[in-house]
N, C-alpha and C positions, 0 to 999 in steps of 0.2 A: 701471892707470889712472895709476899714479902719483900726482903732484900733484892730478891733476884729479878721482881716485875719491871724493873726500867730497864734490866737489859735485855728482856724480853720482848719491850716494848721497840727500842732498839733495833733487835733484829726485823721485825717486822717489818718496818720501815728500811733496813738495809743502811742503818745509822753507825752501826760498831765496825765493819768490815764491807769491803769491796767484795768479798767472798761469799757475800749472806746469802746470795742464791737471788731467783726471781723474787721480786717485790710484789707480795701477796695483795691483793685485790678484792680479798671477801668482805672488806669494812667498808663506810660510806665511801660515796666518789667526792673529790675535793668539791666542796662548795655547799654538800648536805652534811655541815657538821651536827642538825638536829636529827639525824638518822643511826639510828642505834643498831650494830653490826646483829646477821643474820646468825651468827656460830659464838662461841663463847668456848675458851681454852683453856683448860687447867693443866698443869704438870705434877708430878708425883713422882719424887724422886726417892729411889726405891734401891739403890747401891751405889757404894763408896768404896772404894778402894785406893787406898793413897800409901804414898811412899814418903818420910819426910824426915829431915834432916837439918834439926835447929844446934843454936849455938853460935860460936863465933862466927863461922860462914853457915847460912841455912839455903838450902835447897829440897827439891821433893817433887814428885810428880802425883798427880790425881788421875783417877776414870772414875765415872758419872753416868748412868744408868738413868734415864729419866721416861717415866708410863706418861704419856699426854693424852687428855681426852677431849674430843670434839663434840659441845654440845650446840645443839640446834635448838633455836629459840620457837620456831614454828612446830616442830615435831613436838618438842616438851621431852627431849631423851638424848643420851649420849648415840651419835651416829655414827663415831669412829674411835678406836681406841690403837695409837700409834708406840711406839718404842722406839728412843734413840740412844744412844753412847754419845758419852764427847769424852774428851780427854787435855789435859795441860800443865803445862811443866814449868816450875819455876827457879830458872839457872840460879847457879851457885853464887852468893853476895846477894842474893833477895834480903831485904830486911828482915828479923826473925818476925817483926809483928804483921806484916803485911803477906808473909808466905799462903797461910791458911786462904786470905780473900783473896788472892792471886790464882789459887789450885779451884778452888773452888766455883768465883766469878769466872774461869775460861772457862772452864770444862762445860759448866754450864751454856755459855754462848754457843759452842762447838755442839751441844747434844739441839740447841735451839735450832742452829744452823743446820742442823741436820734434818730436823722437822723438815723444815723451809725446801730442803730439795726432796725429801719423802713423794714418792710417787701418788700412793695414795692422798697423801693431802693436797697436792696441786692438784688433782684430780677435784677435790672438794671446791677447792676455790674456782676451778676455771667453769663449775657448777654449781656457784653460791649462788641464795637466792635475793632477792631484794630485800635491804635491811628495814625495820619500822620504823615509822615517825616517833618520837620523842614527843608525850604528853605534856601539853604544859605552855609557858611561853617562850614563843620561837626568839632566835638569834635576832635583835636589830642592827640595824646596821648604820643608823642618822650616828653624826659625830660628836660625841663628848667631850667636854671642855673639864680637863685637869684642874683641880682646886690647889696649884703646887706650893700657894704659898712662897713669901720671901725667902730665895734661900741663903743659907748663913753656912761657912763652911765648920763640920764639925772632923772632930778626930774620929780615926777610923773606927772605934773602937765602941762609939756612938752609935756610929752610923751602923751598926751592925744591929741596934736597936730595932729599925725598921724593916727589916730583914725576917721573913719566915721562914719557918721550915712547914711545907704544906704536902700532907698523908693524904693521898687517894689512889684510887684503882691497884691497889695493894702494894705498892710503891711508896714513897717521898723523893720529895725535891724540893726545891727552894723559891722564895718570888721575893716581890720587893715593892715597900708601902710607897708610893707616888704622886697622892693628892690627900688633901686634910679630910673630907668626906669618906674615903676610906679605898680608894682604887689600888688594886696591887695585879702587878705585871708579874708572870711566869710562861713556861712553856705550855704548850697545848701537850705536849706527849707528857705531862707531871701530872694533868687533871685527867685524861684518858676521856672518856665520855661520862664522867660525873657532872650532876648538876651541883650538888655542893659538895665539901670539900674541908677537912681539919686544918686549922691554922697554926700552928706552935707559935709563940712569938718567944724574942731572946731571954725574956725572964720569964720561961717556962706556963704562961698564961695560954690555955687553948680557949679557941673561939673558931664558929662555923662561917667558914663563906661561901660566897654562890656565884658560880662560873657563869657568866652573864654574856661572855664573848670569848670567840677563838677563831682561828684560821689556821688550820690544820697543814696546807703545805709552806708555810711559814714558819710554824711551829711557835705560834703565841698563843695567850690567852687573858682574858682579861677576869679577875674576882673583886666581886665587891663586899666589903666588911666592915664592922664597926672597929676604927683604929685606938677606941681606949684615949685619944688622947696623943697618940705617938705623932713625931713628925714627918713629914715624907722624905725623900731622897730628889734633890732635885736633879733634870735632867738637861743635857746637852748634846744638842743635834747637830752642833758643826765638826765636819770631818776630822779624823784621827789621824797621824801622821806613823809613818814606818817608824819603829824607835821609841814611840810614844811608852811613857812606862803606866802602867795599870796596875790594876786588881780586883780581885773575886771575892765573893761574900754567899759564903753557902753552907752545905753540911756533906763532905765527900765522906760517901762511903754507909758511914752509920750517922743515926738520927743523932747520938751522944755529942758529935762531933759539928752541931747546928754552930752558926758563929765565924768557921775557921775563914781565915784571910789569907789570901796565896799573891804574891807579885808575879808580874812578869810585864813584858813589853810586845807592841804590836809588830808582829813580824812580816803580815802582807794583808794584803786583800784580794778575796777570791771570791770569784763567781761558781756557785754549784748549782745544776739544774736550774740556771735560770736566777738564783737567789744570790744576793750579796752576804758574805760572812768574811768575819775578820779573822786572820790567823793570827794565834798567839804561841808564847811557849809557857803561857802560867800555867801550874797544876790544877787541872779539871778532871773530877772523877763523877762517878753515880751518884748524884743526890745535890752536887751542885746544879743542875740542870733547872734554868729559869733565875737562877740568884742574878744580882747586880755586879755588871763591869763598871768600875770606877775609874775614872781619873785623878790624877794627884792633887787635884782639887776636892777631890767627893762628889763631882757629878758622876750620875747615871749616863755611861755613854753605850749600853749594849747588855746585853741578859746571855746567860751562859747558854750552849746551844750544846756542843757535842765533843768526842776527843778519838784522835787515830789510837787504836793500842794494838799491837800484837796478841796472836790469839789464847795467851797466859795473861793477859790483863794488865800487862807492866806499861804504867806512863813513859810517853817518848818525846813527848813536849809539841806535840804538834793536837793544838786544841782550837776551838772556833765559838764565837758568839755574835749574834744577831744585833748589827746597830740599832741604838735605840731611833731613829728616824722609821727604818723598815716598823720596828713593832709600832710604834706610835699610825703609821699610813697603814698599817694591816688589821689595824685594831680600829680605826677610825677616829683616833684622837687627837684631840687639838692641846696644845699648851701653850700660855701666853707669850706672849714677844720676846725676845731676846731684852735685856735691858742694856743698851749699845755703853760706849764711853763715855765716860763722865766726862760732862759740858767741861768746860774751861771758865771760870765764872771772869764776867769781863770788872775789872775796877775801873770806875771812872777816876778820870786825872782831871786836872785845871786845863785850862785850855792856854796853849801858848801864848806868852802875852809877843805881840809886835816888839821886837827891837827900836829902841828909839832913834831915831835918825843918827847918822854920825856928825859929828860937829865940823 
C-alpha cells in the first residue's frame, strides 16, 4: 500500500482514532509473533473526487472509493471483495504543501475505518482460522547485552547518521542504531511480519536487516544488521520530567524527508491499556514511527509511537513515544551500568605539625 500502509496498520490496531471500530482479531494472538496471519488484505483506490483551492489560502475536500480484497492463505484465493468510501476536508489555512497529503491520508483513513466496521468484514474476523507457523528460527528471548561503547556527545546533525529509514510491509518507518555490533530498535508495526527489511542510512546506503525479536503489544522490535562502522546512540533509562526538552529524528510522511529533526517537550506521562507512554507536543507523522526520541544531551530516551489526529490528518500536538526502559525490558536487552558521578580525587596534604608548646 506504499505510503498508506502505515495508516492501514494503525487502523487495524485502533491506533489512529478511537472511533476506528472494534479491534480486529484475525492477526496472531499476543505472544505468538512467529505466526503468520490467515488472511492478507489489499486495497485498490479506484475513484478520487477532489475540490482543492491552493494559493495564499489553501483548502479543499476529497472523497475516495477503495476496493478491498481479502485473500485466504489456506484456500489460496480471494474470499471477499468489499468497497468503502472515505472523505476528508482540509480547512482554510492549511499549508499549501500539506493540502494533498492531508486530504488523501485522511480519506484513506476513513475508508479503512469503514472497512473495520463493515458487517461482512466483521464476520470474517469472527470466523478467522488459526494462523500458520513461520518456518525457520523462532524468536528467542534470552537476554542480549548491547555493546553500546563509550557515549560521547554529538551534534544532532551527526546523530541523524545513526538513524535509519526502514522499508517493510509495503510502507516505511524509522529506527535507531544502539550497539556497535549492529542492533537497531524500532516499532513492531513498522516491520509487520517481515523477517528481513531494507535499511537506508543517512548517506543513502541501503542494506538488509534481519528482524530477530519483537513484541506486538508493546509495539517494539529488534533488527540486526551490519552498521558499517557507524557509532550507536547512547541510551538513557532514567525518568524524564514534564517540561523536559526532547527531539525526534525520523522520516515524516515521505522517504525523502529522512533525517528530519523536530523539537518539543514532555507534556505528560500516560498509561494506555496497561502500557506506559510519554505524551509530547513534538511533531510526529507517519514515517517517524520507530525513530528515536532524544534528550538535550543526545541520549535516546524513547521510540516514537503514534499521534492523535482529527479525521483530516492534521497534527494537533498530542503525540506519544515509548520510554526506552520499556523497550529494553520487553525485548530482553541489557545495557552496561550507567557511569556514576565523577569521583572527587583526594589530594594528599602534609600532616599537620603539632604546635610548639607556648613559652
